[in-house]
The first five atom37 places (N, CA, C, CB, O) and aatype in JSON, in Angstrom:
{
  "aatype": [11, 5, 17, 18, 5, 1, 1, 19, 1, 6, 11, 12, 0, 10, 19, 15, 7, 12, 7, 19, 7, 10, 13, 9, 10, 9, 19, 12, 17, 16, 10, 19, 9, 19, 0, 7, 10, 10, 16, 9, 1, 17, 16, 2, 7, 7, 15, 9, 16, 16, 7, 0, 19, 19, 10, 0, 0, 16, 19, 16, 9, 9, 10, 9, 10, 9, 14, 1, 7, 6, 16, 11, 11, 6, 6, 15, 6, 14, 19, 3, 6, 10, 13, 9, 14, 1, 9, 19, 12, 10, 4, 19, 12, 15, 10, 15, 19, 10, 10, 7, 7, 9, 10, 17, 13, 19, 12, 11, 4, 19, 5, 14, 9, 18, 0, 11, 5, 15, 16, 16, 2, 18, 18, 7, 9, 15, 18, 7, 15, 18, 8, 0, 2, 11, 12, 15],
  "atom_mask": [
    [1, 1, 1, 1, 1],
    [1, 1, 1, 1, 1],
    [1, 1, 1, 1, 1],
    [1, 1, 1, 1, 1],
    [1, 1, 1, 1, 1],
    [1, 1, 1, 1, 1],
    [1, 1, 1, 1, 1],
    [1, 1, 1, 1, 1],
    [1, 1, 1, 1, 1],
    [1, 1, 1, 1, 1],
    [1, 1, 1, 1, 1],
    [1, 1, 1, 1, 1],
    [1, 1, 1, 1, 1],
    [1, 1, 1, 1, 1],
    [1, 1, 1, 1, 1],
    [1, 1, 1, 1, 1],
    [1, 1, 1, 0, 1],
    [1, 1, 1, 1, 1],
    [1, 1, 1, 0, 1],
    [1, 1, 1, 1, 1],
    [1, 1, 1, 0, 1],
    [1, 1, 1, 1, 1],
    [1, 1, 1, 1, 1],
    [1, 1, 1, 1, 1],
    [1, 1, 1, 1, 1],
    [1, 1, 1, 1, 1],
    [1, 1, 1, 1, 1],
    [1, 1, 1, 1, 1],
    [1, 1, 1, 1, 1],
    [1, 1, 1, 1, 1],
    [1, 1, 1, 1, 1],
    [1, 1, 1, 1, 1],
    [1, 1, 1, 1, 1],
    [1, 1, 1, 1, 1],
    [1, 1, 1, 1, 1],
    [1, 1, 1, 0, 1],
    [1, 1, 1, 1, 1],
    [1, 1, 1, 1, 1],
    [1, 1, 1, 1, 1],
    [1, 1, 1, 1, 1],
    [1, 1, 1, 1, 1],
    [1, 1, 1, 1, 1],
    [1, 1, 1, 1, 1],
    [1, 1, 1, 1, 1],
    [1, 1, 1, 0, 1],
    [1, 1, 1, 0, 1],
    [1, 1, 1, 1, 1],
    [1, 1, 1, 1, 1],
    [1, 1, 1, 1, 1],
    [1, 1, 1, 1, 1],
    [1, 1, 1, 0, 1],
    [1, 1, 1, 1, 1],
    [1, 1, 1, 1, 1],
    [1, 1, 1, 1, 1],
    [1, 1, 1, 1, 1],
    [1, 1, 1, 1, 1],
    [1, 1, 1, 1, 1],
    [1, 1, 1, 1, 1],
    [1, 1, 1, 1, 1],
    [1, 1, 1, 1, 1],
    [1, 1, 1, 1, 1],
    [1, 1, 1, 1, 1],
    [1, 1, 1, 1, 1],
    [1, 1, 1, 1, 1],
    [1, 1, 1, 1, 1],
    [1, 1, 1, 1, 1],
    [1, 1, 1, 1, 1],
    [1, 1, 1, 1, 1],
    [1, 1, 1, 0, 1],
    [1, 1, 1, 1, 1],
    [1, 1, 1, 1, 1],
    [1, 1, 1, 1, 1],
    [1, 1, 1, 1, 1],
    [1, 1, 1, 1, 1],
    [1, 1, 1, 1, 1],
    [1, 1, 1, 1, 1],
    [1, 1, 1, 1, 1],
    [1, 1, 1, 1, 1],
    [1, 1, 1, 1, 1],
    [1, 1, 1, 1, 1],
    [1, 1, 1, 1, 1],
    [1, 1, 1, 1, 1],
    [1, 1, 1, 1, 1],
    [1, 1, 1, 1, 1],
    [1, 1, 1, 1, 1],
    [1, 1, 1, 1, 1],
    [1, 1, 1, 1, 1],
    [1, 1, 1, 1, 1],
    [1, 1, 1, 1, 1],
    [1, 1, 1, 1, 1],
    [1, 1, 1, 1, 1],
    [1, 1, 1, 1, 1],
    [1, 1, 1, 1, 1],
    [1, 1, 1, 1, 1],
    [1, 1, 1, 1, 1],
    [1, 1, 1, 1, 1],
    [1, 1, 1, 1, 1],
    [1, 1, 1, 1, 1],
    [1, 1, 1, 1, 1],
    [1, 1, 1, 0, 1],
    [1, 1, 1, 0, 1],
    [1, 1, 1, 1, 1],
    [1, 1, 1, 1, 1],
    [1, 1, 1, 1, 1],
    [1, 1, 1, 1, 1],
    [1, 1, 1, 1, 1],
    [1, 1, 1, 1, 1],
    [1, 1, 1, 1, 1],
    [1, 1, 1, 1, 1],
    [1, 1, 1, 1, 1],
    [1, 1, 1, 1, 1],
    [1, 1, 1, 1, 1],
    [1, 1, 1, 1, 1],
    [1, 1, 1, 1, 1],
    [1, 1, 1, 1, 1],
    [1, 1, 1, 1, 1],
    [1, 1, 1, 1, 1],
    [1, 1, 1, 1, 1],
    [1, 1, 1, 1, 1],
    [1, 1, 1, 1, 1],
    [1, 1, 1, 1, 1],
    [1, 1, 1, 1, 1],
    [1, 1, 1, 1, 1],
    [1, 1, 1, 0, 1],
    [1, 1, 1, 1, 1],
    [1, 1, 1, 1, 1],
    [1, 1, 1, 1, 1],
    [1, 1, 1, 0, 1],
    [1, 1, 1, 1, 1],
    [1, 1, 1, 1, 1],
    [1, 1, 1, 1, 1],
    [1, 1, 1, 1, 1],
    [1, 1, 1, 1, 1],
    [1, 1, 1, 1, 1],
    [1, 1, 1, 1, 1],
    [1, 1, 1, 1, 1]
  ],
  "atom_positions": [
    [[-34.71, 54.99, 26.75], [-34.4, 55.94, 25.68], [-34.92, 57.33, 26.02], [-35.0, 55.45, 24.36], [-34.2, 58.32, 25.85]],
    [[-36.15, 57.42, 26.47], [-36.73, 58.74, 26.73], [-36.0, 59.44, 27.86], [-38.21, 58.61, 27.05], [-35.81, 60.65, 27.81]],
    [[-35.59, 58.69, 28.87], [-34.86, 59.29, 29.98], [-33.53, 59.86, 29.49], [-34.63, 58.25, 31.08], [-33.15, 60.96, 29.89]],
    [[-32.83, 59.11, 28.63], [-31.55, 59.57, 28.1], [-31.73, 60.81, 27.22], [-30.87, 58.44, 27.3], [-30.95, 61.76, 27.33]],
    [[-32.75, 60.82, 26.36], [-32.98, 61.98, 25.5], [-33.33, 63.21, 26.32], [-34.1, 61.69, 24.5], [-32.88, 64.31, 26.0]],
    [[-34.12, 63.04, 27.38], [-34.46, 64.17, 28.23], [-33.2, 64.7, 28.92], [-35.53, 63.77, 29.28], [-33.05, 65.91, 29.08]],
    [[-32.32, 63.82, 29.33], [-31.09, 64.22, 30.01], [-30.17, 64.97, 29.05], [-30.37, 63.0, 30.59], [-29.53, 65.94, 29.44]],
    [[-30.08, 64.52, 27.79], [-29.25, 65.2, 26.79], [-29.81, 66.59, 26.53], [-29.19, 64.38, 25.47], [-29.04, 67.55, 26.42]],
    [[-31.14, 66.71, 26.42], [-31.74, 68.03, 26.2], [-31.47, 68.97, 27.37], [-33.25, 67.9, 25.96], [-31.27, 70.16, 27.17]],
    [[-31.47, 68.44, 28.59], [-31.2, 69.27, 29.75], [-29.77, 69.76, 29.76], [-31.49, 68.5, 31.03], [-29.51, 70.87, 30.23]],
    [[-28.83, 68.98, 29.25], [-27.42, 69.36, 29.22], [-27.13, 70.39, 28.14], [-26.55, 68.13, 29.01], [-26.18, 71.18, 28.26]],
    [[-27.93, 70.39, 27.1], [-27.68, 71.27, 25.97], [-27.87, 72.72, 26.37], [-28.6, 70.91, 24.79], [-28.89, 73.07, 26.97]],
    [[-26.9, 73.56, 26.05], [-27.01, 74.98, 26.36], [-27.89, 75.66, 25.31], [-25.61, 75.65, 26.43], [-27.69, 75.45, 24.11]],
    [[-28.83, 76.46, 25.76], [-29.74, 77.15, 24.84], [-29.67, 78.65, 25.11], [-31.19, 76.62, 24.99], [-29.55, 79.08, 26.26]],
    [[-29.76, 79.43, 24.04], [-29.83, 80.88, 24.14], [-31.12, 81.28, 23.44], [-28.57, 81.59, 23.5], [-31.25, 81.11, 22.22]],
    [[-32.07, 81.79, 24.19], [-33.4, 82.16, 23.66], [-34.07, 80.99, 22.95], [-33.28, 83.35, 22.71], [-34.75, 81.18, 21.94]],
    [[-33.87, 79.79, 23.45], [-34.49, 78.62, 22.86], [-33.76, 78.06, 21.66], [0.0, 0.0, 0.0], [-34.2, 77.08, 21.06]],
    [[-32.62, 78.68, 21.29], [-31.84, 78.2, 20.15], [-30.53, 77.61, 20.67], [-31.56, 79.35, 19.13], [-30.09, 77.92, 21.78]],
    [[-29.94, 76.78, 19.86], [-28.63, 76.25, 20.21], [-27.57, 77.33, 20.13], [0.0, 0.0, 0.0], [-27.76, 78.36, 19.49]],
    [[-26.45, 77.1, 20.78], [-25.38, 78.09, 20.84], [-24.8, 78.35, 19.45], [-24.28, 77.63, 21.8], [-24.51, 79.49, 19.1]],
    [[-24.64, 77.3, 18.66], [-24.06, 77.47, 17.32], [-24.93, 78.34, 16.43], [0.0, 0.0, 0.0], [-24.42, 79.21, 15.72]],
    [[-26.23, 78.13, 16.45], [-27.15, 78.94, 15.65], [-27.13, 80.39, 16.13], [-28.57, 78.37, 15.73], [-27.16, 81.31, 15.31]],
    [[-27.08, 80.59, 17.45], [-27.01, 81.95, 17.99], [-25.74, 82.64, 17.55], [-27.1, 81.92, 19.51], [-25.77, 83.82, 17.19]],
    [[-24.61, 81.93, 17.56], [-23.33, 82.5, 17.1], [-23.44, 82.9, 15.64], [-22.17, 81.48, 17.29], [-22.98, 83.97, 15.26]],
    [[-24.03, 82.04, 14.81], [-24.17, 82.36, 13.38], [-25.04, 83.59, 13.15], [-24.75, 81.17, 12.63], [-24.7, 84.44, 12.33]],
    [[-26.15, 83.7, 13.86], [-27.04, 84.84, 13.68], [-26.35, 86.14, 14.07], [-28.32, 84.66, 14.49], [-26.41, 87.12, 13.34]],
    [[-25.69, 86.14, 15.24], [-24.99, 87.35, 15.69], [-23.84, 87.7, 14.74], [-24.45, 87.15, 17.12], [-23.65, 88.86, 14.4]],
    [[-23.08, 86.69, 14.31], [-21.93, 86.94, 13.45], [-22.37, 87.52, 12.1], [-21.14, 85.65, 13.24], [-21.78, 88.5, 11.64]],
    [[-23.38, 86.94, 11.44], [-23.81, 87.45, 10.14], [-24.48, 88.82, 10.27], [-24.78, 86.46, 9.5], [-24.38, 89.64, 9.36]],
    [[-25.15, 89.06, 11.39], [-25.72, 90.4, 11.61], [-24.61, 91.43, 11.72], [-26.58, 90.42, 12.88], [-24.71, 92.52, 11.15]],
    [[-23.55, 91.1, 12.45], [-22.41, 92.02, 12.57], [-21.71, 92.23, 11.23], [-21.4, 91.49, 13.59], [-21.27, 93.34, 10.93]],
    [[-21.61, 91.18, 10.41], [-20.99, 91.32, 9.09], [-21.81, 92.26, 8.21], [-20.84, 89.93, 8.41], [-21.26, 93.11, 7.52]],
    [[-23.13, 92.11, 8.24], [-23.98, 92.99, 7.42], [-23.89, 94.43, 7.9], [-25.45, 92.51, 7.46], [-23.79, 95.35, 7.09]],
    [[-23.92, 94.64, 9.21], [-23.81, 95.99, 9.76], [-22.45, 96.59, 9.42], [-24.03, 95.99, 11.28], [-22.38, 97.76, 9.03]],
    [[-21.38, 95.82, 9.57], [-20.05, 96.31, 9.23], [-19.95, 96.65, 7.75], [-18.99, 95.28, 9.6], [-19.33, 97.65, 7.38]],
    [[-20.55, 95.83, 6.9], [-20.55, 96.12, 5.47], [-21.28, 97.41, 5.15], [0.0, 0.0, 0.0], [-20.83, 98.2, 4.32]],
    [[-22.41, 97.63, 5.81], [-23.17, 98.86, 5.56], [-22.45, 100.09, 6.11], [-24.56, 98.76, 6.2], [-22.53, 101.17, 5.52]],
    [[-21.74, 99.93, 7.22], [-21.03, 101.07, 7.8], [-19.77, 101.44, 7.02], [-20.67, 100.77, 9.24], [-19.39, 102.61, 6.97]],
    [[-19.11, 100.45, 6.42], [-17.85, 100.71, 5.74], [-18.0, 100.82, 4.22], [-16.87, 99.62, 6.06], [-17.0, 100.81, 3.51]],
    [[-19.22, 100.91, 3.73], [-19.44, 100.89, 2.28], [-18.82, 102.11, 1.58], [-20.92, 100.84, 1.98], [-18.41, 102.01, 0.42]],
    [[-18.74, 103.23, 2.25], [-18.21, 104.44, 1.62], [-16.76, 104.72, 1.96], [-19.04, 105.61, 2.02], [-16.19, 105.7, 1.47]],
    [[-16.15, 103.89, 2.78], [-14.74, 104.1, 3.12], [-13.87, 103.73, 1.94], [-14.35, 103.27, 4.36], [-14.3, 103.02, 1.02]],
    [[-12.64, 104.21, 1.96], [-11.69, 103.9, 0.89], [-11.39, 102.41, 0.85], [-10.39, 104.71, 1.06], [-11.43, 101.79, -0.22]],
    [[-11.09, 101.82, 2.0], [-10.78, 100.38, 2.07], [-11.97, 99.58, 2.59], [-9.56, 100.14, 2.96], [-11.78, 98.48, 3.11]],
    [[-13.16, 100.11, 2.48], [-14.34, 99.44, 3.0], [-14.63, 98.11, 2.33], [0.0, 0.0, 0.0], [-15.08, 97.17, 2.97]],
    [[-14.37, 98.04, 1.03], [-14.63, 96.8, 0.3], [-13.75, 95.66, 0.78], [0.0, 0.0, 0.0], [-14.22, 94.53, 0.91]],
    [[-12.49, 95.94, 1.06], [-11.6, 94.88, 1.53], [-11.95, 94.46, 2.95], [-10.15, 95.34, 1.46], [-11.83, 93.28, 3.29]],
    [[-12.38, 95.41, 3.78], [-12.79, 95.06, 5.14], [-14.03, 94.18, 5.1], [-13.07, 96.34, 5.98], [-14.11, 93.17, 5.81]],
    [[-14.99, 94.55, 4.28], [-16.23, 93.77, 4.16], [-15.94, 92.39, 3.58], [-17.25, 94.5, 3.29], [-16.5, 91.4, 4.05]],
    [[-15.09, 92.33, 2.57], [-14.73, 91.03, 1.97], [-14.08, 90.13, 3.0], [-13.8, 91.22, 0.77], [-14.39, 88.94, 3.08]],
    [[-13.16, 90.68, 3.79], [-12.51, 89.89, 4.84], [-13.5, 89.4, 5.88], [0.0, 0.0, 0.0], [-13.4, 88.27, 6.34]],
    [[-14.45, 90.25, 6.25], [-15.46, 89.86, 7.24], [-16.36, 88.76, 6.69], [-16.3, 91.08, 7.66], [-16.71, 87.83, 7.42]],
    [[-16.73, 88.85, 5.43], [-17.58, 87.83, 4.81], [-16.84, 86.49, 4.71], [-18.05, 88.28, 3.41], [-17.41, 85.44, 4.98]],
    [[-15.57, 86.55, 4.33], [-14.78, 85.31, 4.24], [-14.63, 84.67, 5.61], [-13.38, 85.59, 3.62], [-14.77, 83.45, 5.75]],
    [[-14.35, 85.48, 6.63], [-14.23, 84.96, 7.99], [-15.55, 84.36, 8.47], [-13.76, 86.07, 8.96], [-15.56, 83.28, 9.06]],
    [[-16.66, 85.05, 8.22], [-17.97, 84.55, 8.63], [-18.32, 83.26, 7.89], [-19.05, 85.61, 8.4], [-18.87, 82.33, 8.48]],
    [[-18.0, 83.2, 6.6], [-18.28, 81.98, 5.82], [-17.44, 80.81, 6.34], [-17.99, 82.21, 4.32], [-17.93, 79.68, 6.41]],
    [[-16.19, 81.08, 6.71], [-15.34, 80.02, 7.25], [-15.89, 79.5, 8.57], [-13.9, 80.54, 7.44], [-15.96, 78.29, 8.77]],
    [[-16.28, 80.4, 9.46], [-16.85, 79.97, 10.74], [-18.16, 79.21, 10.51], [-17.09, 81.19, 11.67], [-18.44, 78.23, 11.2]],
    [[-18.96, 79.65, 9.56], [-20.21, 78.96, 9.25], [-19.95, 77.54, 8.77], [-21.0, 79.74, 8.2], [-20.61, 76.6, 9.22]],
    [[-18.99, 77.38, 7.86], [-18.66, 76.04, 7.35], [-18.14, 75.15, 8.46], [-17.62, 76.13, 6.21], [-18.49, 73.98, 8.54]],
    [[-17.29, 75.72, 9.34], [-16.75, 74.93, 10.45], [-17.88, 74.48, 11.37], [-15.71, 75.74, 11.23], [-17.93, 73.32, 11.78]],
    [[-18.79, 75.4, 11.71], [-19.89, 75.03, 12.61], [-20.84, 74.02, 11.97], [-20.66, 76.27, 13.03], [-21.43, 73.2, 12.67]],
    [[-20.99, 74.07, 10.66], [-21.86, 73.09, 9.99], [-21.2, 71.71, 9.97], [-22.17, 73.55, 8.54], [-21.89, 70.7, 10.12]],
    [[-19.88, 71.68, 9.79], [-19.18, 70.4, 9.68], [-18.9, 69.74, 11.03], [-17.9, 70.6, 8.96], [-18.63, 68.54, 11.07]],
    [[-18.95, 70.48, 12.13], [-18.7, 69.88, 13.44], [-19.87, 68.95, 13.76], [-18.52, 70.98, 14.55], [-21.02, 69.36, 13.71]],
    [[-19.57, 67.72, 14.1], [-20.68, 66.81, 14.42], [-21.34, 67.21, 15.74], [-20.18, 65.35, 14.51], [-20.67, 67.62, 16.69]],
    [[-22.66, 67.09, 15.76], [-23.41, 67.48, 16.95], [-23.58, 66.32, 17.92], [-24.77, 68.02, 16.55], [-24.2, 66.48, 18.97]],
    [[-23.07, 65.23, 17.61], [-23.25, 64.04, 18.45], [-24.07, 63.02, 17.69], [0.0, 0.0, 0.0], [-24.58, 63.29, 16.61]],
    [[-24.18, 61.85, 18.27], [-24.92, 60.8, 17.6], [-26.42, 61.0, 17.82], [-24.48, 59.42, 18.11], [-26.88, 61.18, 18.94]],
    [[-27.13, 60.96, 16.74], [-28.58, 61.05, 16.83], [-29.19, 59.8, 16.21], [-29.11, 62.34, 16.12], [-28.77, 59.34, 15.16]],
    [[-30.17, 59.28, 16.89], [-30.87, 58.11, 16.38], [-32.24, 58.54, 15.91], [-30.97, 56.98, 17.46], [-32.98, 59.18, 16.66]],
    [[-32.57, 58.19, 14.69], [-33.87, 58.56, 14.14], [-34.91, 57.53, 14.55], [-33.8, 58.69, 12.6], [-34.72, 56.32, 14.4]],
    [[-35.99, 58.05, 15.06], [-37.12, 57.19, 15.33], [-38.14, 57.43, 14.23], [-37.73, 57.47, 16.74], [-38.51, 58.57, 13.95]],
    [[-38.59, 56.38, 13.61], [-39.48, 56.51, 12.47], [-40.95, 56.48, 12.88], [-39.2, 55.41, 11.47], [-41.8, 56.03, 12.11]],
    [[-41.25, 56.95, 14.08], [-42.63, 56.94, 14.52], [-43.41, 58.12, 13.95], [-42.7, 56.95, 16.04], [-44.63, 58.03, 13.77]],
    [[-42.74, 59.25, 13.66], [-43.41, 60.43, 13.13], [-43.11, 60.61, 11.64], [-42.98, 61.69, 13.91], [-41.96, 60.44, 11.23]],
    [[-44.1, 60.93, 10.85], [-43.8, 61.27, 9.46], [-43.15, 62.65, 9.4], [-45.1, 61.23, 8.58], [-43.56, 63.57, 10.11]],
    [[-42.15, 62.79, 8.57], [-41.41, 64.04, 8.46], [-41.55, 64.58, 7.04], [-39.91, 63.84, 8.83], [-41.35, 63.86, 6.07]],
    [[-41.88, 65.84, 6.94], [-41.97, 66.49, 5.63], [-40.57, 66.97, 5.25], [-42.99, 67.69, 5.65], [-40.08, 67.97, 5.78]],
    [[-39.94, 66.25, 4.34], [-38.56, 66.58, 3.98], [-38.47, 67.78, 3.05], [-37.9, 65.39, 3.32], [-37.39, 68.34, 2.89]],
    [[-39.56, 68.19, 2.45], [-39.55, 69.33, 1.55], [-39.96, 70.62, 2.24], [-40.46, 69.08, 0.37], [-40.19, 71.63, 1.57]],
    [[-40.06, 70.62, 3.56], [-40.5, 71.81, 4.29], [-39.5, 72.95, 4.13], [-40.7, 71.48, 5.77], [-39.9, 74.07, 3.8]],
    [[-38.23, 72.69, 4.35], [-37.22, 73.76, 4.27], [-37.07, 74.28, 2.84], [-35.86, 73.24, 4.79], [-37.05, 75.5, 2.66]],
    [[-36.97, 73.42, 1.81], [-36.91, 73.98, 0.45], [-38.14, 74.81, 0.09], [-36.75, 72.87, -0.55], [-38.02, 75.81, -0.62]],
    [[-39.32, 74.41, 0.56], [-40.52, 75.2, 0.29], [-40.45, 76.56, 0.96], [-41.77, 74.46, 0.76], [-40.82, 77.57, 0.35]],
    [[-39.98, 76.6, 2.18], [-39.87, 77.87, 2.9], [-38.83, 78.77, 2.23], [-39.5, 77.63, 4.38], [-39.05, 79.97, 2.09]],
    [[-37.71, 78.2, 1.8], [-36.68, 78.99, 1.11], [-37.24, 79.54, -0.19], [-35.41, 78.12, 0.83], [-37.03, 80.71, -0.51]],
    [[-37.96, 78.71, -0.94], [-38.55, 79.18, -2.19], [-39.59, 80.27, -1.94], [-39.18, 78.02, -2.95], [-39.67, 81.24, -2.7]],
    [[-40.37, 80.13, -0.89], [-41.35, 81.15, -0.53], [-40.66, 82.47, -0.18], [-42.21, 80.68, 0.65], [-41.12, 83.53, -0.59]],
    [[-39.57, 82.4, 0.56], [-38.82, 83.62, 0.92], [-38.23, 84.29, -0.32], [-37.7, 83.29, 1.92], [-38.3, 85.51, -0.46]],
    [[-37.65, 83.5, -1.21], [-37.04, 84.06, -2.42], [-38.11, 84.69, -3.31], [-36.28, 82.98, -3.21], [-37.91, 85.78, -3.85]],
    [[-39.26, 84.01, -3.46], [-40.33, 84.55, -4.29], [-40.93, 85.81, -3.66], [-41.42, 83.5, -4.5], [-41.24, 86.76, -4.38]],
    [[-41.09, 85.83, -2.35], [-41.62, 87.03, -1.69], [-40.67, 88.21, -1.85], [-41.87, 86.76, -0.2], [-41.11, 89.33, -2.1]],
    [[-39.39, 87.95, -1.69], [-38.39, 89.01, -1.87], [-38.38, 89.5, -3.31], [-37.0, 88.51, -1.48], [-38.24, 90.7, -3.55]],
    [[-38.53, 88.6, -4.27], [-38.56, 88.98, -5.68], [-39.78, 89.85, -5.99], [-38.56, 87.75, -6.58], [-39.66, 90.85, -6.69]],
    [[-40.94, 89.47, -5.46], [-42.15, 90.26, -5.68], [-42.01, 91.64, -5.04], [-43.39, 89.53, -5.1], [-42.41, 92.65, -5.63]],
    [[-41.44, 91.7, -3.84], [-41.26, 92.97, -3.15], [-40.3, 93.88, -3.93], [-40.74, 92.74, -1.73], [-40.6, 95.05, -4.15]],
    [[-39.16, 93.34, -4.33], [-38.2, 94.15, -5.1], [-38.75, 94.54, -6.46], [-36.89, 93.38, -5.27], [-38.54, 95.67, -6.91]],
    [[-39.46, 93.63, -7.12], [-40.07, 93.96, -8.4], [-41.1, 95.06, -8.28], [0.0, 0.0, 0.0], [-41.16, 95.96, -9.11]],
    [[-41.92, 94.99, -7.24], [-42.91, 96.05, -7.0], [-42.27, 97.39, -6.72], [0.0, 0.0, 0.0], [-42.74, 98.42, -7.2]],
    [[-41.21, 97.39, -5.94], [-40.51, 98.65, -5.65], [-39.89, 99.21, -6.91], [-39.41, 98.43, -4.58], [-40.01, 100.4, -7.18]],
    [[-39.23, 98.36, -7.7], [-38.62, 98.83, -8.94], [-39.67, 99.34, -9.92], [-37.79, 97.72, -9.59], [-39.47, 100.36, -10.58]],
    [[-40.8, 98.63, -10.03], [-41.86, 99.09, -10.92], [-42.38, 100.45, -10.47], [-43.01, 98.08, -10.96], [-42.59, 101.34, -11.3]],
    [[-42.58, 100.61, -9.17], [-43.07, 101.88, -8.65], [-42.09, 103.01, -8.93], [-43.34, 101.78, -7.15], [-42.48, 104.1, -9.32]],
    [[-40.8, 102.73, -8.73], [-39.79, 103.77, -8.94], [-39.66, 104.1, -10.43], [-38.43, 103.33, -8.38], [-39.54, 105.27, -10.79]],
    [[-39.67, 103.1, -11.28], [-39.44, 103.34, -12.7], [-40.68, 103.88, -13.44], [-38.99, 102.06, -13.36], [-40.53, 104.67, -14.38]],
    [[-41.87, 103.48, -13.04], [-43.06, 103.86, -13.79], [-43.89, 104.94, -13.1], [-43.92, 102.66, -14.01], [-44.39, 105.85, -13.78]],
    [[-44.03, 104.88, -11.82], [-44.94, 105.79, -11.12], [-44.28, 107.07, -10.62], [-45.57, 105.09, -9.97], [-44.96, 108.08, -10.44]],
    [[-43.0, 107.05, -10.4], [-42.34, 108.21, -9.81], [-41.53, 108.98, -10.85], [-41.43, 107.76, -8.67], [-40.83, 109.94, -10.51]],
    [[-41.61, 108.58, -12.1], [-40.87, 109.3, -13.13], [-41.4, 110.71, -13.28], [-40.94, 108.55, -14.47], [-42.61, 110.91, -13.33]],
    [[-40.51, 111.69, -13.35], [-40.99, 113.06, -13.54], [-41.51, 113.25, -14.96], [-39.86, 114.07, -13.24], [-40.99, 112.67, -15.91]],
    [[-42.53, 114.07, -15.09], [-43.07, 114.41, -16.4], [-42.71, 115.87, -16.66], [-44.65, 114.17, -16.47], [-43.2, 116.77, -15.98]],
    [[-41.86, 116.07, -17.63], [-41.39, 117.41, -17.93], [-42.32, 118.08, -18.95], [-39.95, 117.37, -18.45], [-42.83, 117.43, -19.86]],
    [[-42.51, 119.38, -18.79], [-43.32, 120.13, -19.75], [-42.49, 120.36, -21.0], [-43.79, 121.49, -19.16], [-41.27, 120.51, -20.94]],
    [[-43.17, 120.37, -22.15], [-42.48, 120.64, -23.4], [-42.14, 122.12, -23.46], [-43.34, 120.22, -24.61], [-42.86, 122.97, -22.94]],
    [[-41.04, 122.41, -24.11], [-40.62, 123.8, -24.23], [-41.58, 124.54, -25.17], [-39.15, 123.89, -24.74], [-41.9, 124.07, -26.26]],
    [[-42.0, 125.68, -24.71], [-42.96, 126.46, -25.5], [-42.26, 127.14, -26.66], [-43.68, 127.5, -24.61], [-41.14, 127.64, -26.53]],
    [[-42.92, 127.15, -27.81], [-42.36, 127.84, -28.98], [-43.04, 129.17, -29.23], [-42.48, 126.95, -30.22], [-42.66, 129.91, -30.14]],
    [[-44.07, 129.48, -28.43], [-44.75, 130.77, -28.58], [-44.74, 131.51, -27.26], [-46.2, 130.58, -29.09], [-44.61, 130.89, -26.2]],
    [[-44.87, 132.83, -27.31], [-44.93, 133.61, -26.08], [-46.37, 133.72, -25.59], [-44.32, 135.01, -26.29], [-47.24, 133.02, -26.11]],
    [[-46.61, 134.56, -24.64], [-47.92, 134.71, -24.02], [-48.98, 135.16, -25.02], [-47.84, 135.71, -22.87], [-50.14, 134.77, -24.9]],
    [[-48.61, 135.95, -25.99], [-49.56, 136.5, -26.96], [-49.76, 135.6, -28.17], [-49.1, 137.85, -27.41], [-50.52, 135.95, -29.07]],
    [[-49.11, 134.44, -28.2], [-49.29, 133.52, -29.3], [-48.35, 133.77, -30.46], [0.0, 0.0, 0.0], [-48.48, 133.14, -31.51]],
    [[-47.4, 134.69, -30.29], [-46.44, 134.96, -31.35], [-45.29, 133.98, -31.22], [-45.93, 136.44, -31.29], [-44.74, 133.8, -30.13]],
    [[-44.93, 133.34, -32.31], [-43.84, 132.38, -32.3], [-42.54, 133.11, -32.03], [-43.77, 131.61, -33.63], [-42.31, 134.21, -32.52]],
    [[-41.68, 132.47, -31.24], [-40.4, 133.1, -30.9], [-39.56, 133.36, -32.14], [-39.62, 132.22, -29.93], [-38.9, 134.4, -32.24]],
    [[-39.58, 132.44, -33.07], [-38.78, 132.63, -34.29], [-39.25, 133.82, -35.08], [0.0, 0.0, 0.0], [-38.42, 134.62, -35.51]],
    [[-40.53, 133.96, -35.3], [-41.03, 135.08, -36.09], [-40.95, 136.38, -35.31], [-42.47, 134.82, -36.53], [-40.8, 137.45, -35.91]],
    [[-41.04, 136.32, -33.99], [-40.98, 137.53, -33.17], [-39.58, 138.15, -33.26], [-41.33, 137.21, -31.69], [-39.44, 139.36, -33.43]],
    [[-38.56, 137.29, -33.15], [-37.2, 137.82, -33.21], [-36.85, 138.27, -34.62], [-36.19, 136.77, -32.74], [-36.11, 139.23, -34.81]],
    [[-37.39, 137.57, -35.6], [-37.08, 137.97, -36.98], [-37.73, 139.33, -37.3], [-37.59, 136.89, -37.98], [-37.1, 140.17, -37.96]],
    [[-38.96, 139.57, -36.84], [-39.62, 140.84, -37.08], [-38.99, 141.97, -36.3], [-41.08, 140.74, -36.72], [-38.93, 143.1, -36.79]],
    [[-38.51, 141.69, -35.11], [-37.92, 142.73, -34.28], [-36.6, 143.22, -34.86], [-37.69, 142.2, -32.86], [-36.29, 144.41, -34.77]],
    [[-35.81, 142.33, -35.47], [-34.51, 142.71, -36.0], [-34.64, 143.47, -37.32], [-33.65, 141.48, -36.19], [-33.75, 144.27, -37.63]],
    [[-35.66, 143.28, -38.07], [-35.77, 143.98, -39.36], [-36.46, 145.31, -39.26], [-36.49, 143.13, -40.34], [-36.61, 146.0, -40.27]]
  ]
}
């Protein structure tokens, strides 16, 4: 068994230590995000971005559904099945805290404080009474 598993691993093509499918997904979604950011202000930018997202989602679904071959589970190691959901929840919570902090800073700390309009001039005379006295 170990000889066969080592041989399968040697045959598997890797790009930077990742499988080819994962590398394709990372590059494709990065290009979709960059294309979306570049075309956001164009007249037809929304339709281009929507088409790119639909195409990327289709390729992602196809790559997920393609079987990777037969794998046999060996129950010699305990596996933490909640590892990925915990990491996803940690990422979502970290992003929420970061965005909340930025929004709080922008809404509360960076708000301009405007001076109230003065009703008196330099000498302490009210504008209303000054103009009324000047006209009579």
